[in-house]
ZATITOR-993291 format. One record per residue: residue number from 0; x, y, z of N, C-alpha, C in turn. Coordinates in steps of 0.2 Angstrom, whole numbers, plus 5000, padded with zeros to 4 digits. Atoms other than C-alpha are relative to their C-alpha. Layout:
! residues N
    n   n.x   n.y   n.z  ca.x  ca.y  ca.z   c.x   c.y   c.z
  NUM     X     Y     Z     X     Y     Z     X     Y     Z
...
This chain:
! residues 439
    n   n.x   n.y   n.z  ca.x  ca.y  ca.z   c.x   c.y   c.z
    0  5006  5003  5000  5063  5002  4910  4999  4994  5004
    1  5001  5006  4996  5056  4989  4922  4994  4996  4997
    2  5005  5004  5003  5046  4975  4915  4995  4998  5005
    3  5005  5001  4996  5029  4973  4922  4998  4993  4999
    4  5000  5007  5001  5029  4954  4925  4992  4998  5001
    5  5007  5001  5000  5010  4955  4928  4997  4999  4993
    6  5002  5000  5007  5008  4957  4909  5005  4997  4995
    7  4994  5002  5005  5025  4952  4901  5005  4996  5004
    8  4994  5003  4997  5040  4941  4904  5006  5004  4998
    9  4994  4997  5002  5057  4947  4904  5003  4998  4994
   10  4998  5002  5006  5061  4936  4890  4997  5003  4994
   11  5004  4997  5006  5047  4943  4879  5003  5007  4999
   12  4998  4993  5001  5053  4961  4883  5007  5000  4996
   13  4994  5001  5003  5071  4956  4878  5000  4999  4993
   14  5001  5001  5007  5065  4949  4862  4998  5006  4996
   15  5003  4994  5003  5055  4964  4858  5005  5006  4999
   16  4995  4995  5000  5069  4976  4862  5005  4999  4995
   17  4995  5001  5005  5080  4967  4851  4997  5001  4993
   18  5004  4998  5006  5067  4969  4837  5000  5007  4998
   19  5000  4993  5001  5067  4987  4840  5007  5003  5000
   20  4993  4998  5000  5086  4988  4840  5002  5004  5006
   21  4999  4997  4994  5086  4994  4858  5006  4997  5003
   22  4995  5003  4996  5102  4991  4868  4999  5000  5007
   23  5002  5001  4993  5099  4984  4885  5006  4999  5005
   24  4995  5002  4995  5110  4984  4901  4996  4999  5006
   25  5004  5002  4994  5103  4975  4916  5001  5005  5006
   26  4999  4997  4993  5100  4985  4933  5002  4995  5005
   27  4998  5006  4996  5110  4975  4945  4996  4998  5006
   28  5004  5002  4995  5098  4975  4959  4993  4999  4999
   29  5007  5002  5002  5082  4972  4949  5000  4996  4994
   30  4999  5004  5006  5083  4958  4937  4995  5001  4995
   31  5005  4999  5005  5067  4963  4928  5000  5007  4997
   32  4999  4993  5002  5074  4981  4924  5006  5000  4996
   33  4995  4998  5005  5085  4988  4911  5001  5007  4999
   34  4999  4994  5003  5094  5003  4906  4999  5000  4992
   35  5002  5000  5007  5088  5007  4888  5004  5005  4996
   36  4997  4995  5005  5098  5015  4874  4998  4998  4993
   37  5002  5001  5007  5093  5017  4856  5002  5006  4996
   38  4998  4995  5005  5098  5026  4840  4994  5004  4998
   39  5006  4996  5002  5080  5030  4834  4996  5002  5006
   40  5003  4997  4995  5073  5042  4846  4994  5004  4998
   41  5005  4996  5003  5059  5048  4835  4994  5000  5005
   42  5006  5001  4995  5045  5041  4847  5003  5000  5007
   43  4998  5000  4993  5047  5045  4865  4998  4993  5003
   44  5001  5007  4997  5048  5029  4876  4994  5000  5004
   45  5007  4999  4996  5033  5036  4886  4994  4998  4995
   46  5005  5001  5005  5023  5034  4870  5000  4993  4996
   47  4999  5006  5003  5029  5017  4865  4994  4995  5003
   48  5006  5004  4998  5015  5004  4865  5001  4996  5006
   49  4999  5004  4994  5023  4993  4878  4999  5004  5007
   50  5001  4995  4995  5023  5008  4890  4992  5002  5001
   51  5007  4998  4999  5005  5013  4886  4996  4995  5002
   52  5004  5006  4997  4998  4996  4889  5002  4997  5006
   53  4998  5002  4994  5007  4994  4905  5005  4994  5000
   54  4996  5006  5000  5019  4980  4900  5007  5002  5003
   55  4994  4998  4997  5034  4991  4905  4998  5006  5004
   56  5001  4994  4996  5036  5005  4918  5007  5004  5000
   57  4994  4996  5000  5048  5019  4916  5002  5003  5007
   58  4999  4999  4993  5057  5021  4932  5008  5002  5001
   59  4993  4998  4998  5073  5029  4939  5003  4993  5003
   60  4997  5006  4997  5085  5014  4943  5001  5000  5007
   61  4999  5000  4993  5089  5019  4960  4994  5000  5004
   62  5006  5000  4996  5071  5021  4965  4997  4993  5000
   63  5002  5007  4999  5069  5002  4962  5004  4996  5005
   64  4997  5003  4994  5081  4998  4976  4996  4999  5006
   65  5004  5002  4994  5069  5000  4990  4996  4994  5000
   66  5004  5006  5001  5058  4987  4984  5004  4993  5000
   67  4996  5006  5000  5072  4975  4980  5003  4999  5007
   68  4998  5001  4993  5078  4978  4999  4994  4997  5004
   69  5006  5002  4996  5060  4976  5005  4998  4992  4999
   70  5001  5007  5002  5058  4959  4996  4993  4997  5001
   71  5007  5003  4998  5039  4957  4997  4999  4993  4997
   72  5002  5007  5002  5033  4939  4996  4993  4999  4998
   73  5007  5002  5002  5017  4932  4988  4996  4998  5006
   74  5004  5001  4995  5003  4932  5000  5001  5004  5006
   75  4999  4995  4995  5010  4945  5012  4996  5006  5000
   76  5003  4994  4999  5002  4960  5019  5005  5006  5001
   77  4995  4995  5001  5012  4976  5014  4997  5007  5001
   78  5002  4993  4999  5011  4994  5019  5005  5004  4996
   79  4996  4995  5003  5017  5007  5007  4998  5007  5002
   80  5002  4994  4997  5016  5023  5017  4999  5006  4996
   81  5000  4994  5004  5019  5036  5004  5001  4998  4993
   82  5000  5004  5006  5014  5027  4988  5000  5004  4993
   83  5000  4996  5006  5011  5040  4975  5007  5002  4997
   84  5005  5001  5006  5015  5041  4960  4999  4992  4998
   85  5002  5007  5001  5015  5022  4961  5006  4995  4997
   86  4995  5004  5003  5032  5016  4954  5002  4994  5005
   87  4998  5005  4995  5037  5006  4970  4994  4995  5001
   88  5006  5004  4999  5019  5000  4973  4999  4995  4995
   89  5001  5004  5005  5017  4993  4956  5006  4995  4999
   90  4995  5005  5000  5034  4985  4957  4999  4994  5006
   91  5001  5005  4994  5029  4976  4974  4994  4996  4997
   92  5006  5004  5002  5012  4970  4966  5003  4995  4995
   93  4997  5005  5005  5022  4962  4951  5004  4995  5004
   94  4996  5005  4997  5034  4953  4963  4996  4996  5004
   95  5005  5004  4996  5019  4947  4973  4995  4996  4996
   96  5005  5003  5005  5010  4942  4957  4993  5001  5002
   97  5007  4998  4998  4994  4951  4963  4997  4996  5006
   98  5002  5004  4995  4993  4939  4978  5001  5005  5007
   99  4999  4996  4994  4992  4945  4996  4996  5007  5000
  100  5003  4994  4999  4988  4963  5000  5005  5006  5000
  101  4996  4994  4999  4996  4980  4998  4995  5006  5002
  102  5004  4993  4998  4989  4996  5007  5005  5005  4997
  103  4997  4995  5004  4994  5010  4995  4998  5007  5003
  104  5003  4994  4997  4993  5026  5005  5004  5006  4998
  105  4998  4994  5001  4995  5044  5001  4995  5005  5003
  106  5004  4996  4997  4988  5060  5008  4997  5006  4996
  107  5002  4995  5005  4987  5072  4993  4995  4997  4995
  108  5005  5003  5005  4971  5070  4982  5003  5000  4993
  109  4997  5001  5007  4981  5074  4966  5005  4994  4999
  110  4996  5005  5000  4994  5062  4970  4997  4993  5000
  111  5004  5007  4999  4981  5048  4974  4997  4999  4993
  112  5002  5002  5007  4974  5050  4956  5005  4998  4996
  113  4994  5003  5003  4991  5048  4949  5002  4993  5002
  114  4998  5007  4997  4994  5033  4960  4995  4995  4997
  115  5005  5005  5003  4977  5025  4954  5001  4999  4993
  116  4999  5001  5007  4981  5028  4936  5005  4995  4999
  117  4995  5005  5001  4997  5019  4937  4998  4993  5002
  118  5002  5007  4998  4990  5004  4947  4995  4997  4995
  119  5004  5003  5004  4976  5002  4935  5003  4998  4993
  120  4997  5001  5007  4987  5004  4919  5004  4993  5000
  121  4995  5006  4999  4999  4990  4926  4996  4994  5002
  122  5004  5006  4998  4985  4978  4931  5000  4998  5007
  123  5000  5001  4993  4986  4979  4950  4993  4998  5003
  124  5006  5001  4997  4972  4970  4959  5000  4999  5007
  125  4999  5002  4993  4979  4966  4976  5001  5006  5004
  126  4998  4993  4997  4977  4984  4982  4994  5003  5003
  127  5004  4995  4997  4968  4995  4994  5003  5007  5001
  128  4997  4993  5000  4971  5014  4992  4997  5003  5006
  129  5002  4996  4994  4970  5025  5008  5003  5007  4999
  130  4998  4993  5000  4971  5043  5011  5001  5002  5007
  131  4999  4998  4993  4979  5046  5028  5007  5003  5000
  132  4993  4998  4999  4994  5055  5035  5004  4993  5002
  133  4996  5006  4998  5008  5041  5037  5000  4999  5007
  134  4999  5001  4993  5009  5044  5056  4994  4996  5003
  135  5006  5003  4997  4991  5037  5058  5001  4993  5000
  136  5000  5008  5000  4996  5019  5054  5004  4998  5006
  137  4997  5003  4994  5008  5018  5069  4996  5000  5006
  138  5005  5000  4994  4994  5022  5081  4994  4995  4999
  139  5006  5003  5002  4979  5014  5072  5001  4993  4997
  140  4999  5006  5003  4986  4999  5063  5007  4997  5002
  141  4994  5003  4997  5000  4993  5075  5001  4993  4999
  142  4998  5007  5000  5008  4977  5071  4996  4996  4995
  143  5004  5003  5004  4997  4973  5056  5003  4998  4993
  144  4997  5001  5007  5009  4972  5041  5007  4996  5001
  145  4994  5004  5000  5023  4959  5037  5006  5004  4998
  146  4995  4995  5002  5033  4973  5028  4997  5007  4999
  147  5003  4993  5001  5032  4992  5027  5006  5003  4997
  148  4996  4995  5003  5040  5004  5015  4999  5007  5002
  149  5001  4993  4999  5043  5021  5021  5005  5004  4996
  150  4996  4996  5005  5049  5031  5006  4998  5007  5001
  151  5002  4994  4996  5049  5047  5015  5001  5006  4995
  152  4999  4993  5003  5046  5065  5008  5007  5003  5002
  153  4993  4997  4999  5063  5074  5007  5002  5006  4996
  154  4998  4994  5004  5073  5088  5000  5002  4998  4993
  155  4999  5002  5007  5076  5078  4984  5007  5002  4997
  156  4994  4999  5003  5094  5082  4982  5003  4995  4995
  157  4998  5005  5005  5097  5066  4973  4997  5001  4993
  158  5003  5000  5007  5086  5071  4958  5003  5006  4997
  159  4998  4994  5002  5096  5087  4955  5004  4999  4993
  160  4996  5001  5006  5106  5079  4940  4995  5001  4994
  161  5005  4999  5005  5089  5080  4930  4996  5006  5001
  162  5004  4994  4998  5081  5094  4939  5004  5004  5005
  163  4996  4996  4996  5093  5107  4946  4996  5004  5005
  164  5005  4997  4995  5078  5116  4954  4999  4997  5007
  165  5001  5004  4994  5078  5103  4967  5004  5003  5006
  166  4995  4997  4996  5093  5112  4975  4997  5006  5004
  167  5003  4994  4997  5082  5127  4979  4996  4999  5006
  168  5004  5001  4994  5073  5118  4993  5004  4997  5005
  169  4995  5003  4995  5089  5112  5002  5002  5005  5005
  170  4998  4996  4995  5090  5126  5015  5001  4996  5006
  171  5000  5003  4994  5095  5121  5032  4994  4999  5004
  172  5007  5000  4996  5078  5126  5039  4996  4994  4997
  173  5005  5005  5003  5069  5114  5026  5003  4993  5001
  174  4997  5007  4999  5082  5100  5029  4997  4998  5007
  175  5002  5002  4993  5077  5101  5048  4993  4998  5000
  176  5008  5002  5000  5058  5101  5044  4999  4993  4997
  177  5001  5007  5003  5060  5086  5033  5003  4995  5005
  178  4997  5005  4995  5071  5077  5046  4995  4998  5005
  179  5005  5001  4995  5057  5079  5059  4995  4996  4998
  180  5005  5004  5002  5044  5073  5048  5002  4993  4998
  181  4997  5007  5002  5055  5058  5042  5000  4996  5006
  182  5000  5003  4994  5057  5053  5060  4993  4997  5002
  183  5006  5002  4999  5039  5053  5063  4997  4994  4996
  184  5002  5005  5004  5035  5043  5048  5003  4993  5001
  185  4997  5006  4999  5048  5030  5051  4998  4997  5006
  186  5002  5003  4994  5043  5028  5069  4993  4996  4999
  187  5007  5003  5001  5025  5025  5063  5001  4993  4996
  188  4998  5006  5004  5032  5012  5050  5002  4994  5004
  189  4997  5005  4995  5041  5003  5064  4994  4997  5004
  190  5006  5002  4996  5025  5002  5075  4995  4996  4995
  191  5005  5004  5004  5014  4996  5060  5003  4993  4998
  192  4997  5006  5002  5026  4982  5056  4999  4994  5005
  193  5000  5005  4995  5024  4965  5064  5007  4998  5003
  194  4994  5002  4998  5037  4958  5075  5003  4994  4996
  195  4997  5005  5005  5049  4948  5064  5000  5003  4993
  196  5001  4997  5007  5045  4959  5049  5005  5005  4998
  197  4995  4996  5003  5055  4971  5039  4997  5007  4998
  198  5001  4993  5001  5055  4990  5037  5005  5003  4995
  199  4995  4997  5004  5064  4999  5023  4998  5008  5000
  200  5001  4992  5000  5067  5018  5025  5004  5002  4994
  201  4996  4997  5006  5072  5027  5009  4998  5007  4999
  202  5001  4993  5003  5074  5045  5002  5004  5000  4994
  203  4996  4999  5006  5080  5052  4986  5004  5007  5001
  204  4996  4994  4998  5091  5065  4995  5007  4998  5003
  205  4993  5002  4999  5109  5065  5000  5003  5003  5007
  206  4998  4997  4994  5109  5075  5017  5001  4995  5005
  207  5000  5005  4994  5115  5065  5032  4995  5001  5005
  208  5005  4998  4995  5102  5074  5043  4994  4996  4998
  209  5006  5004  5003  5088  5065  5032  5001  4993  4999
  210  4998  5007  5001  5097  5049  5031  5003  4996  5006
  211  4997  5003  4994  5110  5042  5043  4997  5002  5007
  212  5002  4998  4993  5104  5053  5057  4993  4997  5002
  213  5007  5003  4999  5086  5047  5055  5000  4993  5002
  214  4999  5007  4999  5091  5029  5055  5003  4999  5007
  215  4996  5001  4994  5103  5031  5070  4995  5002  5006
  216  5005  4998  4995  5089  5040  5080  4995  4994  5002
  217  5005  5006  4999  5077  5025  5078  5004  4994  5003
  218  4996  5005  4997  5091  5013  5083  5001  5001  5007
  219  4999  4998  4993  5094  5023  5099  4994  4999  5003
  220  5006  5000  4996  5076  5025  5103  4997  4993  5001
  221  5003  5007  4999  5071  5006  5100  5006  4995  5001
  222  4994  5004  4999  5088  4999  5106  4997  4993  5002
  223  5002  5006  4998  5086  4980  5107  4993  4997  4997
  224  5007  5002  5004  5069  4980  5097  5001  5000  4993
  225  4999  4999  5007  5077  4984  5080  5007  4999  4999
  226  4994  5000  5003  5092  4980  5070  5000  5002  4993
  227  5000  4998  5007  5098  4986  5053  5004  4994  4997
  228  4997  5006  5003  5103  4972  5041  5002  5002  4992
  229  4998  4999  5007  5111  4971  5024  4998  4994  4996
  230  5003  5006  5003  5100  4959  5014  5003  4998  4993
  231  4997  5001  5007  5110  4961  4997  5007  4997  5001
  232  4993  5002  5000  5127  4955  5004  5005  5004  4997
  233  4994  4996  5003  5141  4961  4993  4998  5003  4994
  234  5002  4998  5007  5130  4966  4978  5001  5008  5000
  235  4999  4993  5000  5131  4985  4983  5004  5002  5005
  236  4995  4999  4995  5146  4985  4994  5002  5008  5000
  237  4997  4993  5001  5152  5002  4987  4995  5005  5004
  238  5005  4996  4997  5135  5010  4993  5000  4999  5007
  239  4999  5001  4993  5137  5002  5010  5006  5004  5003
  240  4994  4997  4998  5155  5008  5012  4999  5008  5000
  241  5001  4993  5001  5150  5026  5006  4996  5002  5006
  242  5004  4998  4994  5137  5027  5020  5004  4999  5007
  243  4995  5001  4994  5150  5020  5033  5005  5006  5000
  244  4995  4995  5000  5162  5034  5028  4996  5006  5003
  245  5004  4995  4997  5148  5047  5032  4999  4999  5007
  246  5001  5001  4993  5144  5039  5048  5006  5001  5004
  247  4994  4999  4997  5162  5039  5053  5002  5007  5001
  248  4999  4993  5000  5163  5057  5049  4996  5004  5006
  249  5005  4998  4995  5148  5060  5060  5001  4997  5007
  250  4999  5003  4994  5155  5050  5074  4995  4995  5003
  251  5005  5005  4998  5141  5037  5074  5003  4993  5001
  252  4999  5007  4999  5141  5019  5080  4997  4997  4993
  253  5001  5002  5007  5141  5010  5062  4994  4995  5000
  254  5005  5005  5002  5127  5001  5054  5000  5000  4992
  255  5000  5000  5007  5124  4995  5036  4995  5004  4997
  256  5005  4996  5003  5115  5007  5025  5003  5001  4993
  257  4998  4999  5007  5115  5011  5006  5000  5007  4998
  258  5000  4993  5002  5121  5028  5001  5002  5000  4992
  259  4998  5001  5007  5120  5028  4982  5001  5007  4997
  260  4998  4994  5003  5130  5043  4975  4998  5000  4992
  261  5001  5000  5007  5125  5048  4957  5006  4998  4996
  262  4995  5002  5005  5142  5046  4950  5003  4993  5001
  263  4997  5007  4999  5145  5028  4957  4996  4995  4996
  264  5004  5005  5004  5131  5019  4949  4996  5003  4994
  265  5003  4997  5005  5126  5032  4936  4992  5000  5000
  266  5007  4999  4998  5109  5035  4944  4998  5006  5003
  267  5001  4994  4995  5100  5048  4954  5003  4998  5007
  268  4998  5002  4993  5106  5049  4972  4994  4997  5004
  269  5005  5004  4996  5097  5038  4984  5003  4998  5007
  270  4998  5003  4994  5098  5032  5002  4995  4995  5002
  271  5004  5005  4997  5091  5016  5010  5003  4997  5006
  272  4998  5004  4994  5091  5007  5026  4995  4995  5001
  273  5005  5006  4999  5083  4990  5031  5000  4998  5007
  274  5000  5002  4993  5077  4987  5048  4996  4993  5001
  275  5004  5006  4998  5072  4970  5055  4998  5001  5007
  276  5003  4999  4993  5060  4971  5070  5000  4994  5004
  277  4999  5006  4996  5065  4960  5084  4995  5000  5005
  278  5005  5001  4994  5052  4964  5097  4994  5006  4999
  279  5006  4996  5000  5035  4973  5099  5002  5007  5003
  280  4998  4994  4998  5037  4992  5100  4994  5004  5002
  281  5006  4996  4998  5019  4998  5104  4995  4995  5001
  282  5006  5005  4999  5004  4989  5111  4995  5001  4994
  283  5005  5000  5005  4991  4984  5098  4993  5001  5003
  284  5007  4999  4997  4974  4992  5101  4995  4998  4996
  285  5006  5002  5004  4957  4985  5096  4997  5006  4996
  286  5003  4995  5004  4947  4994  5083  4993  4997  4997
  287  5007  5002  5003  4929  4994  5076  5001  5000  4992
  288  4999  5000  5007  4931  4989  5057  4995  5004  4997
  289  5004  4996  5004  4924  5001  5045  4999  4997  4993
  290  5002  5003  5006  4915  4995  5029  5003  5004  4994
  291  4997  4997  5006  4923  4998  5012  4994  5004  4997
  292  5005  4996  5005  4915  5011  5000  4997  4995  4995
  293  5003  5005  5005  4913  4996  4988  4997  4994  5003
  294  5004  5005  4997  4901  4982  4991  5003  4993  4996
  295  4998  5006  5003  4907  4964  4988  4994  4997  4997
  296  5005  5003  5004  4897  4955  4975  4999  4993  5002
  297  5000  5007  4998  4890  4939  4981  5002  4995  4995
  298  4997  5005  5004  4897  4923  4974  4995  4998  4994
  299  5005  5002  5005  4881  4918  4965  4999  5005  4995
  300  5001  4995  5005  4880  4935  4957  5007  5000  4996
  301  4993  5000  5004  4899  4934  4952  5000  4995  4995
  302  5000  5006  5004  4896  4917  4944  4995  5002  4994
  303  5004  4998  5006  4882  4925  4933  5003  5005  4996
  304  4996  4996  5004  4893  4939  4928  5005  4996  4996
  305  4995  5003  5004  4907  4927  4923  4997  4996  4995
  306  5004  5004  5006  4894  4916  4913  4999  5005  4994
  307  5001  4995  5005  4889  4932  4904  5006  5001  4995
  308  4993  4998  5004  4907  4936  4899  5002  4994  4996
  309  4998  5006  5004  4910  4918  4894  4996  4999  4994
  310  5004  5000  5006  4896  4918  4882  5002  5005  4994
  311  4998  4995  5005  4903  4934  4874  5007  4999  4998
  312  4993  5000  5001  4922  4931  4875  5003  4993  5000
  313  4997  5007  4999  4924  4912  4878  5004  5000  5007
  314  4997  5000  4993  4931  4917  4896  4997  5005  5004
  315  5002  4996  4995  4926  4925  4912  5005  5006  5001
  316  4995  4996  4998  4942  4934  4913  5002  5000  5008
  317  4999  5001  4993  4942  4928  4931  5005  4994  5002
  318  4995  5005  4998  4955  4918  4940  4999  4998  5008
  319  5000  5002  4993  4956  4908  4957  5002  5006  5005
  320  4998  4995  4995  4956  4920  4972  4997  5007  4998
  321  5003  4994  5002  4947  4934  4962  4994  5002  5004
  322  5006  4998  4997  4934  4944  4971  4997  5006  4996
  323  5003  4995  5003  4922  4956  4962  4996  5005  5005
  324  5004  4995  4996  4916  4972  4971  4996  5005  4995
  325  5005  4995  5004  4903  4985  4965  5000  5006  5004
  326  5001  4993  4998  4903  5004  4967  4995  5003  4995
  327  5005  4998  5005  4887  5010  4958  5000  4995  4995
  328  5001  5005  5005  4887  5003  4941  5007  4997  4998
  329  4993  5002  5002  4906  5000  4941  5002  4994  5004
  330  4997  5007  4996  4913  4982  4945  5007  5001  5000
  331  4993  5000  4999  4930  4981  4952  5003  4993  5002
  332  4997  5007  4999  4942  4966  4952  5005  5001  5006
  333  4996  5000  4994  4951  4963  4969  5002  4992  5001
  334  4999  5007  4998  4956  4947  4978  4998  4998  5007
  335  5002  5002  4994  4952  4937  4993  5003  5004  5006
  336  4998  4996  4995  4964  4945  5005  4998  5007  5001
  337  5003  4993  4999  4958  4962  5001  4993  5000  5003
  338  5007  5000  4998  4940  4957  5004  5000  4998  5008
  339  5000  5002  4992  4945  4950  5022  5004  5005  5004
  340  4996  4995  4996  4956  4965  5027  4995  5005  5003
  341  5004  4995  4996  4948  4976  5041  5005  5006  5002
  342  4997  4994  4998  4953  4994  5044  4995  5004  5004
  343  5004  4995  4996  4947  5007  5056  4998  5006  4997
  344  5001  4994  5004  4945  5019  5042  4997  4998  4993
  345  5003  5002  5007  4935  5019  5025  5006  5001  4995
  346  4995  5000  5005  4946  5015  5010  4998  5006  4995
  347  5001  4995  5005  4949  5028  4996  4997  4996  4994
  348  5002  5005  5005  4947  5014  4983  5004  4994  5001
  349  4996  5007  5000  4952  4996  4980  4999  4997  4993
  350  5000  5004  5006  4956  4984  4966  5001  5004  4994
  351  5000  4997  5007  4955  4989  4947  4994  4999  4996
  352  5006  5001  5004  4941  4992  4935  5000  4994  4996
  353  5002  5007  5004  4933  4976  4928  4995  5001  4995
  354  5005  5000  5005  4917  4980  4919  4995  5005  5003
  355  5006  4996  4998  4902  4992  4919  4994  4997  4999
  356  5007  5002  5001  4884  4987  4921  4996  5005  4996
  357  5004  4996  5004  4874  4994  4907  4992  5000  5002
  358  5007  5000  4999  4855  4998  4908  4997  4994  4998
  359  5003  5007  5003  4852  4982  4898  5002  4994  5004
  360  4998  5005  4996  4860  4973  4912  5006  4996  4997
  361  4994  5003  5003  4874  4968  4900  5006  5003  5004
  362  4994  4998  4998  4892  4970  4905  5005  5003  4995
  363  4995  4997  5005  4905  4981  4896  5006  5000  5003
  364  4994  5001  4997  4922  4976  4900  5004  5006  5000
  365  4996  4994  5000  4934  4989  4905  5007  4999  4997
  366  4993  5001  5003  4951  4993  4896  5005  4997  5004
  367  4995  5003  4996  4961  4989  4911  5000  4993  5001
  368  5000  5008  5000  4956  4971  4913  5001  4997  4993
  369  4999  5003  5007  4956  4969  4894  5008  5000  4999
  370  4992  5000  5002  4975  4974  4893  5003  4995  5005
  371  4997  5004  4996  4978  4963  4908  4999  4992  4998
  372  5002  5007  5001  4969  4947  4903  4996  4999  4993
  373  5003  5001  5007  4963  4950  4885  5002  4994  4996
  374  4997  5006  5004  4974  4936  4879  4996  4993  5002
  375  5004  5006  4998  4962  4924  4888  4994  4999  4996
  376  5006  5000  5004  4948  4928  4876  5001  4995  4994
  377  4999  5005  5006  4944  4915  4862  4994  5002  4995
  378  5006  4998  5004  4928  4924  4855  5000  5008  5000
  379  5000  4993  5001  4925  4942  4849  5007  5003  5001
  380  4993  4998  5000  4943  4944  4846  5002  5002  4993
  381  4997  4998  5007  4952  4953  4831  5007  5002  5001
  382  4993  4999  5000  4970  4953  4827  5001  5007  4995
  383  4999  4994  5004  4975  4971  4821  5006  5000  4996
  384  4994  4999  5004  4987  4975  4807  5003  5006  5002
  385  4997  4994  4999  4999  4989  4808  4996  5006  4998
  386  5005  4994  5002  4987  5000  4798  4994  5001  5004
  387  5005  4999  4995  4973  4997  4809  5002  5003  5007
  388  4997  4997  4993  4983  5000  4825  5001  5007  4999
  389  4998  4993  5001  4990  5016  4818  4993  5005  5000
  390  5006  4997  5000  4972  5022  4814  4997  5001  5007
  391  5003  5000  4993  4966  5018  4832  5004  5005  5004
  392  4996  4995  4995  4981  5027  4840  5000  5007  4997
  393  5001  4993  5002  4977  5042  4829  4994  5003  5001
  394  5007  4998  4997  4960  5043  4837  4995  4999  4995
  395  5005  5001  5006  4951  5037  4821  4997  4993  5001
  396  5003  5007  5001  4939  5022  4818  5003  4997  4994
  397  4997  5003  5006  4944  5009  4806  4995  4994  4998
  398  5004  5005  5003  4936  4995  4795  5002  4994  5004
  399  4999  5007  4997  4934  4977  4802  4995  4995  4997
  400  5004  5005  5004  4926  4961  4796  4993  5001  5002
  401  5007  4998  4998  4907  4963  4795  4997  4995  5004
  402  5003  5005  4995  4904  4947  4805  5001  5001  5007
  403  4999  4998  4993  4911  4955  4820  4994  5005  5003
  404  5006  4996  4998  4897  4962  4831  5001  5002  5008
  405  5000  4998  4993  4897  4972  4847  5008  5001  5003
  406  4994  4999  4997  4912  4974  4859  5005  4995  4998
  407  4995  5005  5003  4928  4966  4852  5007  5001  5004
  408  4993  5000  4997  4945  4962  4861  5005  5001  4994
  409  4995  4998  5006  4959  4970  4850  5007  4997  5002
  410  4994  5003  4999  4975  4960  4849  5005  5003  4995
  411  4994  4999  5005  4992  4966  4841  5006  4997  5002
  412  4994  5004  4999  5006  4955  4840  5000  4996  5007
  413  5001  5003  4993  5000  4945  4855  4998  5004  5006
  414  5001  4995  4994  4997  4960  4866  4993  5003  4999
  415  5007  4996  5000  4979  4966  4870  5001  5007  5001
  416  4999  4993  5000  4978  4984  4866  4994  5004  5002
  417  5006  4997  4998  4960  4987  4872  4994  4997  4997
  418  5006  5002  5003  4943  4986  4865  4997  5005  4995
  419  5003  4996  5006  4933  4992  4850  4992  4998  5000
  420  5008  5001  5000  4914  4992  4846  4999  4999  4992
  421  5001  5002  5007  4911  4983  4829  4992  5001  4998
  422  5006  4999  5003  4896  4989  4819  5000  5001  4992
  423  5001  5000  5007  4892  4984  4801  5007  5002  4996
  424  4993  4999  5003  4911  4983  4796  5004  5006  5002
  425  4996  4994  4997  4917  4998  4806  5001  4999  5007
  426  4998  5001  4993  4926  4997  4822  5001  5007  5003
  427  5000  4994  4997  4922  5011  4833  5006  5000  5005
  428  4994  5000  4995  4937  5017  4843  4998  5001  5007
  429  5001  5000  4992  4936  5014  4862  5006  5000  5004
  430  4994  4999  4996  4954  5017  4867  4999  5006  5004
  431  5000  4995  4995  4956  5028  4882  5004  5006  4997
  432  4997  4994  5003  4961  5046  4878  5008  5000  5001
  433  4993  5000  4999  4978  5044  4886  5004  4995  4996
  434  4996  5004  5004  4982  5030  4874  5000  5003  4993
  435  5000  4996  5007  4977  5040  4858  5006  5005  5000
  436  4994  4995  5000  4993  5049  4853  4999  5006  4996
  437  5001  4994  5004  4986  5061  4841  4992  5002  5000
  438  5007  4997  5000  4970  5072  4840  4997  5000  4993
C-alpha cells in the first residue's frame, strides 16, 4: 500500500494500521509505501475505507521504483507517456503536492477512463490528460518537459508470479515487436525532455531485448547527448549488479541500470534505467496552441462560486493557485500551471471534478473534492457513527439530526467519506456506486 500524501500522512496511516492490527514493512525505495500483512482477511484491502476514499493506493512495490528514480519536484512539468492505469501518475502528483503540471497520456479509450478514475479518487488537480500515441510527443512537444517517464508496453514477464498467462505473450516474434515499439517511445521521450532533464525508461518484463538492448541503442544513437546515471547510490546495488551481469553476457559497454529479479526483493520483476540529457537531440518546432475543451472561469466568477460555498460550508474549498474550469454544467479544479500550458492538440480532460451547477444556479459539491478537502468545512458537517457509516456503505439512507438541511459533508474518524442530502431527519445516500459495497 502506498500512502496518498495528498490526503493522508504516513504517520496517520501507520497509526491506523496499528489499530487494525496490520503488520507493516517499509518499501525501501518509497518511504510512503509499505508491504502489508494481516491476520484478519475477511474484508479485501481493495474494499477498505482508506482505499475507497483514496487515502492509500494498492500498487506493486517494484512499480513504485520508476517514480522514485524520476524524482519529480514541486512546480515541474512532467510527461507520463503511458500513464494508465494511473499508479505512477498519482504517485508523481503526491510527490509534487499537486503543484506544477503532469501530462498523463495514453492512447486507449478504456485505459483513459481507468486513468481518470484513479486521478479523481486520489485527488489529483495538477493534471492534463491526453490521448496520443507516445511517439507524437517527440516531434510535436520537443524539449517541453523537465522530466519524462517512459513506462513502456512490454511482454510483461515480470508479472508472471501472479499471472502465469503473461508468459503466453513472450514469443520471440512478440519480443521483437515490443522492442521496436519501445525504442520508438524512448526516443520520443528523450526528444520531449529538456536539456538537463531526466528520463526514466521502465518495463515489467525480464528480456534483455526489451531492457538493456533498448537502453544501449539509445546511448549509441545519442552518444555525447545522453548518459545513464544511478541516482539511488548503493540503495539497490544488487539490482544494478544483476543488470551488469546481463550486460557482460551480451558483450555490452556497461552502464548502471536496475534489473529487479522477483526472487531478490520479493516483488514482481522490473527493469529501470535513468537518463540524464546532456544536449539537445532535436530541433524544437513552433506550433499554434489549441484551446482546451474546458473553459477557464473568470476570476470574478470564481470568487462568486467561492463565496456561495463559504456561506454553505464555511469554506470555499479553494486554495492559493487553484483555477476553476467549466465544461457544460461541470466545474473542474486545476491549477495555474495547467491553465497556462499550451499544446498543439486538444486535451482529453483536465483537473478533477469540483462541483456541478444546478438549474437554480446553486453549486452541488462533487464527491472527489469533498474527500480531498472536506476536512476544511466548518458548517453543514456531520460526524458519522459506525452504525451510520455501515448503512451508507450498504447502499441505504440513514437517520440524521433534523436541524441538518440540504447537502452535508460526512466525516468519519476525521476522514471525509463524501456527501449526503439531509431532509427532515433523513440522510439521503449520495455516495458513488463504486463506494457502496453491497446492493
